[in-house]
C-alpha positions in Angstrom: -42.3 31.1 39.5 -38.6 30.4 38.2 -38.9 28.0 35.4 -37.7 24.7 35.5 -36.5 24.7 31.7 -32.9 24.7 31.2 -31.1 27.9 29.9 -29.4 27.0 26.7 -26.4 29.0 28.1 -26.2 26.7 31.1 -26.7 23.4 29.4 -23.8 20.8 29.8 -21.6 20.2 26.6 -22.6 16.9 24.8 -20.1 14.0 25.5 -17.9 12.7 22.8 -18.1 9.0 23.3 -16.5 5.9 21.5 -18.3 2.3 21.3 -15.8 -0.3 22.3 -15.9 -4.1 21.5 -13.3 -5.9 23.8 -12.7 -8.9 25.9 -12.8 -8.8 29.7 -9.3 -9.2 31.1 -9.4 -10.1 35.2 -6.1 -8.4 35.5 -7.3 -4.7 34.2 -4.4 -4.2 32.1 -5.7 -5.3 28.7 -9.1 -5.7 27.2 -12.1 -3.5 28.0 -10.7 -2.2 31.1 -7.7 -0.7 29.1 -9.9 0.9 26.7 -12.1 2.3 29.4 -9.2 3.8 31.1 -7.4 5.0 28.1 -10.4 6.9 26.7 -11.1 8.3 30.2 -7.9 9.5 30.3 -8.2 11.3 27.1 -11.6 13.0 28.1 -13.7 10.4 26.0 -16.6 8.5 27.3 -16.3 4.7 26.5 -19.6 2.8 25.8 -18.2 -0.8 26.4 -19.5 -4.0 25.0 -17.8 -7.5 26.0 -17.2 -9.8 23.4 -15.5 -12.5 25.6 -14.5 -13.6 29.0 -10.8 -14.6 29.6 -9.0 -16.7 32.1 -5.5 -14.9 32.4 -3.2 -13.1 34.5 0.1 -11.2 33.9 2.0 -14.1 32.3 -0.6 -15.6 29.7 -4.3 -16.5 28.7 -5.6 -20.0 29.5 -9.1 -19.8 28.2 -11.5 -17.4 26.2 -15.1 -17.8 26.2 -17.2 -15.7 23.9 -20.4 -14.1 25.2 -23.6 -14.9 23.8 -23.9 -12.7 20.6 -27.8 -12.2 20.9 -27.0 -10.2 24.1 -24.5 -8.1 22.1 -26.9 -7.4 19.2 -29.6 -6.5 22.0 -27.2 -4.0 23.9 -26.4 -2.6 20.5 -30.0 -2.4 19.4 -30.9 -0.4 22.7 -27.7 1.5 22.7 -27.6 3.2 19.4 -31.2 4.2 19.3 -30.0 6.6 22.1 -26.2 7.5 21.5 -24.3 8.1 18.6 -20.8 7.3 19.0 -17.9 9.5 17.4 -15.8 6.5 16.7 -15.7 2.6 17.2 -13.0 0.7 18.8 -12.7 -3.2 18.0 -10.6 -5.4 20.2 -10.7 -9.1 20.7 -13.3 -10.7 18.4 -12.5 -14.5 19.6 -15.3 -16.5 17.3 -16.7 -16.7 13.9 -20.2 -15.8 15.4 -18.9 -12.7 17.2 -17.1 -11.5 13.9 -20.3 -12.1 11.9 -22.5 -10.1 14.4 -20.0 -7.3 14.8 -19.5 -7.0 10.8 -23.4 -6.7 10.9 -23.4 -4.1 13.3 -20.6 -2.1 11.2 -22.3 -2.1 8.1 -25.3 -0.7 9.9 -23.7 2.2 11.5 -21.8 2.9 8.4 -24.8 3.1 6.3 -26.1 5.8 8.5 -22.6 7.4 9.4 -20.5 6.5 6.4 -17.5 8.8 7.7 -17.6 6.8 11.1 -14.1 6.2 12.2 -13.7 2.4 12.9 -10.2 1.4 14.6 -9.6 -2.4 14.6 -7.1 -4.1 16.8 -6.5 -7.4 15.3 -5.7 -9.1 18.5 -4.6 -13.1 17.7 -2.3 -14.1 20.3 -1.5 -12.9 23.9 1.9 -11.5 24.9 2.5 -14.8 26.5 2.2 -16.5 23.1 -1.5 -18.1 23.7 -3.8 -18.2 20.4 -6.8 -16.0 21.4 -9.7 -17.8 19.8 -12.5 -19.4 21.8 -12.9 -23.1 22.2 -13.7 -24.9 19.1 -12.4 -22.0 16.7 -9.6 -22.4 14.6 -7.4 -19.5 14.3 -7.0 -19.6 10.4 -10.7 -19.3 10.0 -10.6 -16.7 12.6 -8.4 -14.7 10.4 -10.1 -15.3 7.4 -13.3 -14.2 8.8 -11.6 -11.0 10.0 -10.0 -10.4 6.4 -13.5 -10.7 4.7 -15.8 -9.2 7.4 -13.9 -6.6 9.5 -11.0 -5.0 7.8 -12.9 -4.0 4.9 -15.1 -1.7 7.0 -12.0 -0.5 8.8 -10.8 3.1 8.9 -7.4 2.2 10.2 -6.0 -1.3 11.4 -3.2 -1.8 14.3 -1.5 -5.0 14.0 1.6 -5.5 15.6 4.5 -7.0 13.3 3.6 -10.5 14.3 -0.2 -10.0 13.4 0.4 -8.4 10.4 2.3 -11.5 9.0 -0.5 -13.9 10.5 -3.0 -11.6 8.7 -1.4 -11.7 5.3 1.0 -14.3 5.1 3.7 -11.9 3.8 7.1 -11.4 5.2 8.1 -7.8 4.7 5.9 -5.3 6.6 5.7 -3.3 3.7 4.0 -6.1 1.6 1.9 -6.9 4.6 0.6 -3.1 4.7 -0.2 -3.5 1.1 -2.2 -6.7 1.2 -4.1 -5.1 4.2 -5.0 -2.0 2.2 -6.0 -4.1 -0.9 -8.7 -5.7 1.6 -10.4 -2.4 1.9 -9.2 -0.5 5.1 -7.8 3.0 4.4 -4.9 3.0 6.8 -2.7 0.4 8.6 -0.5 1.4 11.6 2.0 -1.5 12.1 3.5 -1.4 15.6 6.5 -3.0 17.3 9.1 -3.6 14.8 12.3 -4.0 16.2 14.1 -6.5 13.9 16.7 -4.3 12.4 17.4 -2.3 15.8 16.9 -4.1 19.0 17.0 -0.9 20.8 14.4 0.9 19.0 10.7 0.4 18.3 9.5 1.4 14.8 5.7 2.1 14.1 4.6 2.8 10.7 1.4 4.2 9.2 0.6 3.1 5.6 -2.4 4.9 3.8 -4.4 4.0 0.7 -3.0 5.7 -2.4 -0.2 7.5 -0.4 3.4 6.2 -1.1 4.5 8.3 1.6 4.6 6.6 4.9 4.5 8.1 8.6 7.4 6.4 10.5 8.0 7.1 14.2 10.8 5.7 16.4 10.7 4.9 19.9 13.4 3.8 22.2 12.8 0.4 23.5 11.5 -0.1 26.7 13.1 -2.4 29.2 9.9 -4.5 30.0 7.4 -6.6 28.8 3.9 -4.7 28.8 0.3 -6.2 29.2 -2.3 -4.1 27.2 0.1 -1.8 25.1 -1.8 -2.7 21.9 -5.3 -2.0 23.5 -3.9 1.3 24.9 -2.7 2.3 21.7 -5.6 1.5 19.6 -7.9 3.1 22.0 -5.8 6.3 22.1 -6.2 6.4 18.6 -9.7 6.0 18.4 -10.1 8.9 21.2 -8.1 11.3 18.9 -10.1 10.5 15.9 -13.1 10.9 17.6 -11.8 14.6 18.3 -11.6 14.9 14.8 -7.8 14.8 14.5 -6.3 14.1 11.1 -5.0 10.3 10.8 -1.4 11.5 11.0 -2.0 13.7 14.0 -4.0 11.1 16.0 -1.5 8.4 15.1 1.3 10.5 16.4 -0.6 11.8 19.6 -1.8 8.0 20.5 1.8 6.7 20.0 3.0 9.6 22.5 0.5 8.6 24.8 1.0 4.9 24.7 5.0 5.6 25.4 4.1 7.8 28.3 1.8 5.2 30.1 4.4 2.6 29.3 7.3 4.4 30.7 5.4 4.9 33.9 4.0 1.3 34.0 3.9 -0.5 37.4 4.4 -3.8 38.6 1.1 -5.5 39.1 1.6 -9.3 39.4 4.8 -11.5 38.7 4.6 -11.3 34.8 4.5 -8.3 32.3 3.8 -4.6 33.6 0.8 -2.8 33.7 0.5 0.6 31.7 -0.2 3.4 34.1 -3.2 4.9 32.7 -4.3 6.7 35.8 -1.9 9.2 36.9 -2.0 12.7 35.2 1.0 13.6 33.1 2.2 16.9 32.0 3.2 17.2 28.5 6.3 15.2 28.0 
């Protein structure tokens, strides 16, 4: 009688996964769907945890509602008993309560796996300009909590130039990076700088204890894009989960993001939607 026991040579390979905390965007351009699409596109399995619900369209965000933190804790307790992610990606954390619970989760994960890569996209404002804090949450208190409880646990944070200044109160991006590194993160990738050349986007990686910066320049694209920051941070998480070096992961993540933005599609009447569905050859 044939055995039902799986043969070692025929067993399926173990999937590489990234644990994702992010908000739900009904347009599907940003937030948790952007993370899932990006990770899937890069052959990584997403473990999605929704941190908040949003009311938004392709123009702007009008309301943010944090989900029950007890449910988030129960999801994590159950999930991590079964699956060990290769990286964690943090997106919209819109309340002090959510920041507190996620901070405790990060501490527990790092205690058991001290080399686990944690990628934090510190989302503070929507592309349309709305502050992304839940009702009754002051944005300055939110920033203070991020500085104290999330950034020190992060391997790399990915603010755009506006977010870097809001997080630190500094004006030059180099000073912003120094201030963020002093909080305890290992790397800072500041994206979207185009003040000196409006035709070019400059993304700069600053690293702890390394005076040399990795600077990559990209031709500025013609539209506004919804979910570009989520895409970049999730792509970075994917490559770090594959054990790429931080320098290689940052370069590959930017190349991927630039590709899906160049192929972006018009979804509604506002910002363009990054095309994270089509397959692209090496460009």
